[in-house]
C-alpha positions in Angstrom: 0.0 0.0 0.0 2.9 2.4 0.7 4.0 2.1 -2.9 0.5 3.0 -4.0 0.2 6.1 -1.9 1.8 9.5 -1.5 2.0 11.7 1.5 -0.6 14.5 1.4 1.2 17.8 2.3 -1.3 19.2 4.7 -3.4 16.2 5.6 -2.7 16.8 9.3 -5.0 19.9 9.1 -7.9 17.8 8.0 -7.3 15.1 10.6 -7.0 17.7 13.3 -10.5 18.9 12.4 -11.9 15.4 12.1 -9.9 12.8 13.9 -12.4 10.1 12.8 -10.9 10.4 9.3 -7.5 9.1 10.5 -8.7 5.5 9.9 -8.8 6.4 6.2 -5.4 8.1 5.9 -4.2 5.6 3.3 -7.3 6.3 1.2 -6.5 10.0 1.2 -2.9 9.3 0.3 -3.9 7.0 -2.6 -6.3 9.6 -4.0 -3.7 12.3 -3.7 -1.2 10.0 -5.5 -3.5 9.6 -8.5 -4.0 13.4 -8.7 -0.3 14.0 -8.3 0.5 11.5 -11.0 -1.8 13.2 -13.5 -0.4 16.6 -12.6 3.2 15.4 -13.0 2.5 13.8 -16.4 0.9 17.1 -17.6 3.9 19.0 -16.6 6.4 16.6 -18.1 4.6 15.6 -21.3 2.2 18.3 -22.2 4.2 21.5 -21.7 2.5 22.3 -18.4 -1.0 22.8 -17.0 -1.6 26.1 -18.7 -0.9 24.7 -22.2 -2.7 21.4 -21.6 -5.9 23.0 -20.5 -5.9 25.4 -23.4 -6.3 22.6 -25.9 -9.4 24.4 -27.3 -6.9 26.6 -29.1 -5.6 23.7 -31.2 -8.5 21.1 -31.3 -11.5 21.8 -33.5 -11.1 24.3 -36.3 -8.9 27.3 -36.2 -7.7 29.9 -38.7 -4.1 30.7 -39.2 -2.8 34.2 -39.7 -2.3 33.6 -43.4 -6.0 32.7 -43.8 -5.5 28.9 -43.8 -7.5 26.5 -41.6 -6.1 24.0 -39.2 -8.3 21.2 -38.0 -7.6 18.6 -35.3 -9.7 15.8 -33.7 -9.4 12.9 -31.4 -11.1 9.8 -32.9 -9.2 6.7 -31.8 -11.7 4.2 -33.2 -11.9 5.8 -36.7 -10.4 4.2 -39.8 -10.5 7.6 -41.6 -11.6 11.1 -40.9 -12.8 13.8 -43.4 -14.2 17.4 -43.2 -17.2 18.3 -45.3 -19.6 21.2 -45.5 -20.7 24.3 -47.5 -17.1 25.1 -48.2 -16.6 22.0 -50.5 -20.2 21.6 -51.6 -20.6 18.7 -49.2 -18.1 16.5 -50.9 -17.6 13.9 -48.1 -14.1 12.7 -49.0 -12.3 15.6 -50.7 -10.6 16.8 -47.4 -9.1 13.9 -45.5 -7.4 14.3 -42.2 -3.9 12.9 -41.6 -3.6 10.2 -38.9 -1.3 11.1 -36.0 -0.2 9.2 -32.8 -2.6 8.4 -30.0 -5.8 8.5 -32.1 -5.4 12.1 -33.2 -6.1 13.4 -36.7 -5.2 16.7 -38.3 -6.0 18.6 -41.5 -4.6 21.8 -43.1 -6.7 23.7 -45.7 -4.6 26.4 -47.4 -6.1 29.9 -47.8 -8.0 30.9 -50.9 -6.9 33.6 -53.3 -5.8 36.8 -51.6 -5.7 35.0 -48.3 -9.5 34.4 -48.2 -10.6 32.0 -45.4 -11.7 28.8 -47.1 -14.4 28.2 -44.4 -16.5 31.2 -44.0 -18.2 32.4 -40.9 -21.8 31.0 -40.6 -21.2 28.1 -43.0 -22.2 24.5 -42.0 -19.7 21.7 -41.4 -19.6 18.1 -40.6 -16.9 15.6 -39.6 -17.1 12.4 -41.7 -16.0 9.3 -39.9 -15.3 6.0 -41.6 -15.5 3.4 -38.9 -13.5 0.2 -38.7 -16.6 -1.7 -39.9 -16.7 0.6 -43.0 -19.7 2.6 -41.9 -19.8 6.3 -43.0 -20.9 8.5 -40.1 -21.6 12.3 -40.1 -20.7 13.9 -36.8 -20.3 17.3 -35.1 -16.9 18.1 -33.7 -16.7 17.7 -30.0 -15.0 21.1 -29.9 -17.7 22.9 -32.0 -18.3 26.4 -30.7 -21.7 27.0 -32.2 -24.5 24.6 -33.2 -28.1 25.4 -34.1 -31.2 23.6 -35.3 -33.5 24.7 -38.0 -37.2 24.5 -37.3 -37.8 21.4 -39.3 -34.7 19.5 -38.4 -34.5 17.0 -35.6 -30.7 17.2 -35.1 -28.4 20.2 -34.7 -26.1 21.7 -37.4 -22.5 22.6 -36.7 -22.0 26.3 -37.7 -18.4 27.6 -38.1 -18.4 30.7 -35.8 -15.8 33.3 -36.5 -17.6 36.7 -36.7 -15.5 39.5 -38.3 -16.0 41.8 -35.2 -16.3 39.6 -32.1 -17.6 40.9 -28.9 -15.1 42.8 -26.7 -15.6 43.0 -23.0 -16.1 46.5 -21.6 -16.1 45.8 -17.9 -13.7 44.0 -15.5 -15.0 41.2 -13.5 -15.9 42.1 -9.9 -13.8 40.9 -7.0 -14.7 37.6 -5.5 -17.5 38.4 -3.0 -17.0 37.5 0.7 -20.7 36.7 1.0 -22.2 34.7 -1.9 -25.9 35.4 -2.6 -26.8 33.3 -5.7 -29.7 33.9 -8.0 -30.2 30.5 -9.7 -31.5 31.2 -13.2 -32.6 29.7 -16.5 -32.4 32.1 -19.5 -35.1 30.3 -21.5 -37.9 30.7 -18.9 -36.9 34.2 -17.7 -39.9 35.8 -19.2 -43.7 35.8 -18.6 -44.3 35.1 -22.3 -44.9 31.5 -23.4 -41.7 31.1 -25.5 -38.0 30.5 -25.2 -36.6 33.8 -23.8 -33.3 35.2 -25.0 -29.9 36.3 -23.6 -30.9 39.8 -24.5 -34.1 39.6 -22.5 -32.1 38.4 -19.4 -29.6 41.1 -19.8 -32.1 44.0 -20.1 -35.0 42.7 -17.9 -33.7 40.2 -15.4 -30.3 41.5 -14.4 -31.7 44.8 -13.0 -34.1 42.7 -10.9 -31.3 40.6 -9.6 -29.3 43.7 -8.7 -32.3 45.3 -7.0 -33.0 42.1 -4.9 -29.4 42.3 -3.5 -28.0 39.2 -5.1 -24.4 39.4 -6.1 -24.1 36.2 -8.2 -26.1 34.7 -11.0 -25.9 31.0 -11.6 -26.9 30.1 -15.2 -28.4 26.8 -15.9 -28.8 25.1 -19.3 -26.1 27.1 -21.1 -24.1 24.2 -22.5 -25.9 23.2 -25.7 -28.5 20.5 -25.2 -30.7 19.1 -27.9 -33.6 18.3 -25.6 -35.0 21.6 -24.0 -37.0 19.7 -21.4 -33.8 18.1 -20.0 -33.2 21.4 -18.1 -29.8 21.5 -19.8 -28.6 18.3 -18.1 -28.3 16.2 -21.3 -25.4 18.1 -22.9 -24.7 17.5 -26.6 -22.1 20.2 -27.4 -19.8 21.0 -24.5 -18.1 24.1 -26.0 -21.2 25.6 -27.5 -23.5 28.1 -25.7 -27.1 27.2 -26.3 -28.2 28.9 -29.6 -31.9 28.7 -28.7 -31.4 31.9 -26.6 -29.3 33.8 -29.2 -25.8 33.9 -30.6 -22.6 33.6 -28.5 -22.0 37.3 -28.4 -25.3 37.9 -26.6 -24.2 35.6 -23.8 -20.9 37.4 -23.6 -22.8 40.7 -23.3 -25.0 39.3 -20.6 -22.0 38.4 -18.5 -20.2 41.7 -19.2 -23.3 43.7 -18.2 -23.6 41.6 -15.0 -20.0 42.5 -14.2 -20.8 46.1 -14.6 -23.5 45.8 -11.9 -21.1 44.1 -9.5 -22.6 40.6 -10.2 -20.5 37.6 -10.8 -21.8 34.8 -13.1 -21.4 31.0 -12.5 -22.0 28.3 -15.0 -24.0 25.2 -14.1 -21.5 22.8 -15.6 -22.3 19.2 -16.5 -19.3 17.0 -16.5 -20.9 14.1 -14.8 -22.5 12.6 -17.9 -23.4 13.4 -21.5 -26.3 13.0 -23.8 -26.6 9.6 -25.6 -27.2 11.4 -28.9 -24.7 10.4 -31.5 -25.5 12.5 -34.6 -25.3 15.8 -32.7 -23.6 14.6 -29.5 -20.4 12.9 -28.2 -21.8 9.4 -28.2 -20.2 7.0 -30.7 -18.3 10.0 -32.2 -15.7 7.7 -33.7 -18.0 4.8 -34.4 -17.3 3.0 -31.1 -19.2 3.0 -27.8 -16.0 4.1 -26.0 -13.7 7.0 -26.9 -14.9 9.7 -24.4 -16.8 7.1 -22.3 -16.5 3.8 -20.7 -17.5 0.9 -23.0 -20.2 -1.5 -22.1 -22.6 -1.1 -19.1 -20.1 1.0 -17.1 -20.5 3.7 -19.7 -24.2 4.2 -19.4 -26.2 5.7 -16.5 -29.2 3.4 -16.1 -31.5 6.1 -14.8 -30.5 9.0 -16.9 -30.0 7.1 -20.2 -26.8 9.1 -20.7 -23.2 8.3 -21.3 -20.5 8.3 -18.5 -17.1 9.7 -19.0 -13.9 7.7 -18.7 -12.0 10.1 -16.3 -8.9 7.9 -16.5 -8.5 8.6 -20.2 -5.9 11.2 -21.0 -7.8 12.8 -23.9 -11.0 13.0 -21.8 -9.0 14.9 -19.2 -7.8 17.2 -21.9 -11.3 17.7 -23.2 -13.0 18.4 -19.9 -10.3 20.6 -18.3 -10.0 22.6 -21.5 -13.8 23.0 -21.5 -13.7 24.7 -18.1 -10.9 27.1 -19.3 -13.0 27.9 -22.4 -16.0 29.0 -20.4 -13.8 31.2 -18.2 -11.6 32.7 -20.8 -13.9 33.0 -23.8 -17.1 34.0 -22.1 -15.9 35.5 -18.8 -17.7 33.1 -16.4 -16.5 33.5 -12.8 -16.7 29.9 -11.7 -18.9 26.8 -11.8 -21.5 24.8 -10.0 -20.7 21.2 -10.7 -23.8 19.1 -11.3 -24.2 15.5 -10.4 -21.0 15.1 -8.3 -22.5 12.2 -6.3 -22.9 10.2 -9.6 -19.3 10.9 -10.4 -17.9 9.9 -7.0 -19.2 6.3 -6.8 -19.3 3.4 -9.2 -22.9 2.8 -8.1 -23.7 6.5 -9.0 -25.9 6.7 -5.9 -28.5 4.5 -7.6 -30.5 2.6 -4.9 -28.1 3.7 -2.2 -29.0 5.7 0.9 -26.2 7.4 2.6 -26.3 7.1 6.4 -23.2 9.2 7.2 -21.1 6.1 8.1 -17.6 7.0 6.9 -17.1 3.5 5.4 -19.6 4.6 2.7 -17.1 7.2 1.4 -14.0 5.0 1.1 -13.2 1.7 -0.5 -13.9 0.0 -3.8 -17.3 1.8 -4.3 -15.5 5.1 -4.8 -14.5 6.0 -8.4 -11.0 7.5 -7.6 -10.4 8.4 -11.2 -13.4 10.7 -11.1 -12.3 12.0 -7.7 -8.8 12.7 -9.1 -10.4 14.6 -12.1 -12.4 16.8 -9.6 -9.1 17.5 -7.7 -7.5 18.4 -11.0 -10.3 20.8 -12.0 -10.1 22.6 -8.7 -6.3 22.7 -8.7 -6.3 24.0 -12.3 -9.0 26.7 -11.7 -7.6 27.9 -8.4 -4.0 28.0 -9.8 -4.8 29.7 -13.1 -7.9 31.7 -12.1 -7.7 32.1 -8.3 -10.7 34.5 -8.4 -13.0 31.8 -9.7 -15.5 29.9 -7.4 -16.4 26.2 -7.6 -19.5 24.6 -5.9 -20.2 20.9 -5.7 -23.7 19.4 -5.8 -23.2 16.3 -3.7 -26.0 14.6 -1.8 -23.9 11.8 -0.3 -21.9 13.9 2.2 -18.4 12.9 1.0 -15.9 14.2 3.6 -13.4 16.9 2.6 -15.2 17.6 -0.7 -14.8 21.4 0.0 -11.4 21.2 1.6 -8.2 22.2 -0.2 -6.5 19.6 -2.4 -3.3 20.0 -0.3 -5.2 18.8 2.7 -6.5 15.7 0.8 -9.8 17.3 -0.2 -11.3 17.7 -3.6 -10.7 21.5 -3.6 -14.2 22.9 -4.0 -14.9 26.3 -2.4 -18.4 25.4 -1.4 -20.8 22.5 -1.3 -24.6 22.6 -1.4 -26.5 22.0 1.8 -28.9 19.6 0.2 -30.6 18.3 3.3 -32.1 21.7 4.2 -34.7 22.0 1.4 -35.7 18.4 2.0 -36.3 19.2 5.7 -38.6 22.1 4.9 -40.6 20.0 2.5 -40.9 17.2 5.0 -42.2 19.6 7.7 -44.8 21.1 5.4 -45.9 17.7 4.1 -45.9 15.6 7.2 -46.3 17.8 10.3 -48.7 20.2 11.8 -47.2 23.6 12.7 -47.5 23.0 16.4 -45.6 19.7 16.0 -42.5 21.2 14.3 -39.4 20.2 16.2 -37.2 23.3 16.9 -34.2 21.2 17.8 -34.4 19.2 14.6 -34.7 22.4 12.5 -31.6 23.8 14.2 -29.7 20.5 13.8 -30.5 20.3 10.1 -29.5 23.9 9.5 -26.2 23.6 11.5 -25.2 20.0 10.7 -22.3 20.7 8.4 -18.7 19.7 8.3 -16.4 22.0 10.2 -13.9 23.7 7.9 -16.1 23.3 4.7 -18.3 26.1 3.4 -21.9 25.4 2.4 -24.4 27.1 0.1 -27.7 27.0 2.0 -31.1 27.2 0.3 -34.7 26.7 1.2 -35.5 25.6 -2.3 -33.9 25.4 -5.7 -35.0 24.5 -9.2 -35.4 20.9 -8.0 -38.4 21.8 -5.9 -40.0 23.9 -8.6 -40.1 21.1 -11.2 -43.3 19.3 -12.1 -43.9 16.5 -9.7 -42.8 18.6 -6.7 -44.0 21.9 -5.3 -42.4 25.1 -4.4 -42.6 26.2 -0.7 -45.2 28.8 -1.7 -47.3 26.1 -3.3 -46.9 23.7 -0.4 -48.0 26.5 1.9 -50.9 28.1 0.0 -51.7 25.7 -2.9 -54.9 26.4 -4.7 -55.8 29.5 -2.6 -53.0 31.3 -4.5 -55.3 31.5 -7.5 -58.0 33.5 -5.7 -56.7 35.2 -2.6 -53.3 36.8 -3.5 -55.0 40.1 -4.3 -55.1 42.6 -1.5 -58.7 43.3 -2.5 -59.6 39.8 -1.5 -59.9 38.6 2.1 -56.7 37.5 3.8 -57.5 33.9 4.4 -55.8 31.9 7.2 -54.1 29.8 4.6 -52.7 32.8 2.7 -51.7 34.5 5.9 -49.9 31.4 7.2 -48.2 31.0 3.9 -46.9 34.5 3.6 -45.5 34.5 7.2 -43.9 31.1 7.0 -42.4 31.8 3.6 -40.5 34.7 5.0 -39.4 33.0 8.3 -38.2 29.8 6.5 -36.1 31.8 4.1 -34.6 34.1 6.7 -33.6 31.3 9.1 -32.2 29.3 6.2 -30.2 32.4 5.0 -28.8 33.2 8.5 -28.2 29.8 10.1 -27.7 27.3 7.3 -24.3 28.1 5.7 -21.7 30.5 4.2 -23.5 31.3 1.0 -27.2 31.5 0.0 -29.1 30.4 -3.1 -32.6 31.2 -4.5 -34.2 29.9 -7.7 -35.5 32.7 -9.9 -39.1 33.7 -9.0 -39.2 31.8 -5.8 -38.2 34.9 -3.9 -41.8 36.2 -4.3 -43.5 32.9 -4.1 -44.0 32.2 -7.8 -47.2 30.2 -8.2 -47.5 26.7 -9.7 -44.6 24.6 -10.9 -42.1 24.4 -13.7 -42.6 22.2 -16.7 -40.9 22.4 -20.1 -42.7 21.9 -23.4 -42.9 18.1 -24.2 -45.2 15.5 -25.6 -46.8 14.9 -22.2 -48.1 18.5 -22.0 -48.7 19.1 -25.7 -45.5 21.1 -26.1 -46.9 23.8 -23.9 -44.8 26.8 -22.6 -47.4 27.7 -20.0 -45.4 26.5 -17.1 -42.0 27.2 -18.7 -41.9 30.9 -17.8 -41.5 33.2 -14.8 -44.2 35.7 -14.1 -42.1 38.5 -12.8 -44.9 41.0 -13.2 -46.7 39.4 -10.3 -44.1 40.9 -7.9 -44.5 44.4 -9.4 -48.3 44.5 -9.1 -49.2 46.7 -6.1 -52.5 44.9 -5.8 -51.0 41.5 -5.3 -49.5 40.1 -2.1 -46.5 38.7 -4.0 -44.8 42.1 -3.7 -44.6 41.6 0.1 -42.5 38.5 -0.3 -40.4 40.2 -2.9 -39.7 43.2 -0.7 -38.8 41.0 2.2 -36.3 39.0 0.1 -34.7 42.2 -1.1 -34.3 43.7 2.4 -33.0 40.4 3.8 -30.2 40.4 1.1 -29.5 44.1 1.6 -29.1 43.5 5.4 -26.7 40.6 4.7 -24.8 42.8 2.3 -24.4 45.4 5.1 -23.7 43.1 8.0 -22.1 40.0 6.3 -23.4 37.1 8.4 -22.6 34.6 5.5 -18.9 35.6 5.8 -19.0 35.5 9.6 -18.3 32.5 11.9 -21.1 30.1 12.5 -24.0 31.3 14.6 -24.2 30.7 18.3 -27.7 29.2 19.0 -28.8 30.1 22.5 -32.3 28.9 22.4 -34.4 26.2 20.7 -37.6 26.0 22.8 -39.9 23.2 21.9 -43.2 24.2 23.5 -42.7 27.9 22.7 -41.5 27.2 19.2 -38.8 29.8 19.6 -35.3 29.8 18.2 -32.7 32.5 19.0 -29.1 32.9 17.9 -26.3 35.4 17.3 -24.2 35.9 14.2 -22.3 38.9 12.8 -23.3 41.1 15.8 -27.0 40.5 15.1 -29.5 38.8 17.3 -32.0 36.6 15.4 -35.3 35.6 17.0 -37.8 33.3 15.4 -41.2 32.4 16.7 -42.7 29.5 14.7 -45.7 29.2 17.0 -48.9 29.5 15.0 -50.8 31.4 17.7 -48.8 32.2 20.9 -47.1 35.6 21.3 -44.7 36.3 24.2 -44.2 39.4 26.2 -41.1 40.2 28.2 -39.4 37.2 26.6 -35.9 37.0 27.9 -33.2 36.4 25.3 -29.5 36.0 26.1 -26.8 37.9 24.2 -23.0 37.9 24.5 -22.4 41.5 23.6 -24.0 44.2 25.8 -25.4 47.5 24.5 -28.4 49.1 22.8 -30.3 47.0 20.2 -32.8 48.1 17.6 -34.9 46.2 15.0 -33.0 45.8 11.8 -35.6 43.5 10.1 -39.0 42.5 11.1 -41.1 39.9 9.1 -44.2 41.3 10.7 -43.8 44.8 9.1 -46.7 45.9 6.9 -44.5 46.3 3.9 -43.8 42.6 4.1 -47.5 41.6 4.5 -47.1 41.4 8.3 -49.5 42.5 11.0 -47.4 45.5 12.3 -47.3 44.3 15.9 -43.8 45.7 16.7 -42.8 49.3 17.3 -39.6 49.9 15.3 -38.8 53.0 17.4 -38.3 50.8 20.5 -34.7 50.6 21.9 -33.7 47.4 23.6 -31.1 47.6 26.4 -29.2 44.6 27.6 -29.3 43.7 31.3 -26.4 42.1 33.1 -28.3 39.0 33.9 -27.0 35.7 32.7 -29.5 33.8 30.6 -29.2 30.9 28.2 -25.5 30.7 28.8 -24.8 34.1 27.3 -23.3 37.1 29.3 -26.2 39.5 28.6 -29.9 39.4 27.7 -32.5 41.7 26.2 -35.8 42.9 27.5 -38.7 44.9 26.0 -41.9 45.1 27.9 -45.3 44.7 26.1 -48.5 42.7 26.4 -49.6 39.1 26.0 -48.4 35.9 27.7 -45.2 35.2 29.6 -42.7 32.5 28.8 -39.3 31.2 29.9 -36.6 30.1 27.5 -34.8 26.9 27.1 -31.0 27.1 26.8 -28.0 25.4 25.4 -24.3 26.2 25.6 -22.6 28.7 28.0 -24.5 30.7 30.5 -25.1 34.3 29.4 -24.3 37.2 31.7 -26.6 39.7 29.8 -30.1 39.5 28.4 -32.8 41.3 26.5 -36.5 40.9 27.1 -38.5 41.2 23.9 -42.1 41.1 22.7 -42.3 38.3 20.2 -45.5 38.0 18.2 -46.6 34.7 16.9 -45.2 33.4 13.6 -42.6 36.1 13.2 -38.9 36.6 12.7 -37.0 39.6 14.2 -33.4 40.7 13.7 -32.0 43.0 16.3 -28.8 45.0 15.6 -26.4 46.2 18.3 -26.3 49.9 17.7 -23.2 50.5 19.8 -21.2 48.2 17.5 -22.8 49.6 14.3 -21.6 53.1 15.3 
């Protein structure tokens, strides 16, 4: 085993934080050895990491200075390779590639008269493959930068994209934000109209909303070209092509440039966990074999997704995928990535039929695909070495330890990981429990149960919960009554009132207690009604549910505006106070019978009363820092659809009275019933006493510190 492992430079840091991982020291060393071996080979045989991961500059089709064209492909299973298209009147065999070592093929086409480019911008192309069985196959280059589909066609066409005046960026990228507030978005549905919306629409109509709402990051889904719109972008066919259904590449570049001018960074939802099984316009069977980019046989197919699985141990696959990431950063200006389907990559079983209990033995051993793990380590090492300002986020439901720890510590190197248990908890509570039966300790546990030393993106709901077959939080809370009672001219029914109040409370406690970054799916900030469903045969190709009705939040007669305003002010308060970039919260109270949770973070005191009917007067809350406190955010304020039960002019002064293991506490006299708190942790010396209405969230700010 010693010969199959390599000392991890800073593994001791990881083991100090989590001594239970010491039993798997050899696993970490073996994983690091695989990563180190790849990196060493790149440095010794490919001219270094920078050159290797810029292979998009040589593979595909490129114009020389003299006007000639250089073409290069990797097709190890091909007997012969040709280029055809408009430029040669679709003669399939007039332009053969020359065979090189390691399954590579190249072609040089000299310039035309007066240096004219022989392949003009906007012309159609195809790769012609003669397989070993003699079959003639027409394929799109894996490195194609622009593909599009004409209305009557089933498959996509490869378009040579080389505009005479390419887009030039006007604005520098913003600095990496300390607090990450993500607006998860899909360009195609970002309009109230029943159609595929455009990059231009997103730039001019959605980005200003994102800025106004206080988000500093947009995460774009379904950008990598995918033939099937209803796949939500997760069945990628062309990895280097931005989806043409929203507009040309320059429109996406403009979108990102304009976002940067607003101080908003842009992340790409990247899909390197699998690929579409399409062959005519995808990677599958590119060279006539079932392997090449993928594992052959059953190992190369995902049984649930009906998609192909990459062979991460293959050198040319590493070149292709790593260069793909560089391409999106350097060509389009993306500021990082959210990696989809990481759990499927990490394990040979792909998570199919497997429930993760948290037992560490589930994360080590033969079930782990260490080639895939080494690839993820390479991606993060490459990105953080060559573009240290970029951000990477892992979507992993399994809970793999050290996924968001540095590679030098034995981790995979991601900056953040998604806190995927949190939205499931909220859905479970809404589906299975009455409000009075919600367990405060279980809520706190779910929101704080994360690995020390790893940063998490918290969220109450994402696109997953909005898809048909599930429900958004707003729809779980208010369901059919949203159709008739969201107007302020209609009665405020108990269902709508409960829904509006809990929607705000759930989002605020998730935002403040659940992680080091926050994510919201577009439209959910204002309780977007109904679900998300793309046009498909099952719904008669309807776009009715494949849109976002942003106008609902702007209508002053509709209650959606209350939720929208609360979301905006919640983000603005985080921007000012920075709790996401602060140490984890100190939870001083989680009272089961009172349904009260209280905690401190970033010099703010957060108080949540989940009780459906009980309000509390003179409720003693412990605080660590003495001083004068005032209300910074109140979910019960009328501008948020609340009942206006708190006086925002009230000043709360701490008393030197230990409570809930904090040094101080807060007091504000009012009316209604008395209650005593339940504590955890260290005894407080100081306290406040506060009036806490039912079903409300209050944020108190220490004004002495703010000054």
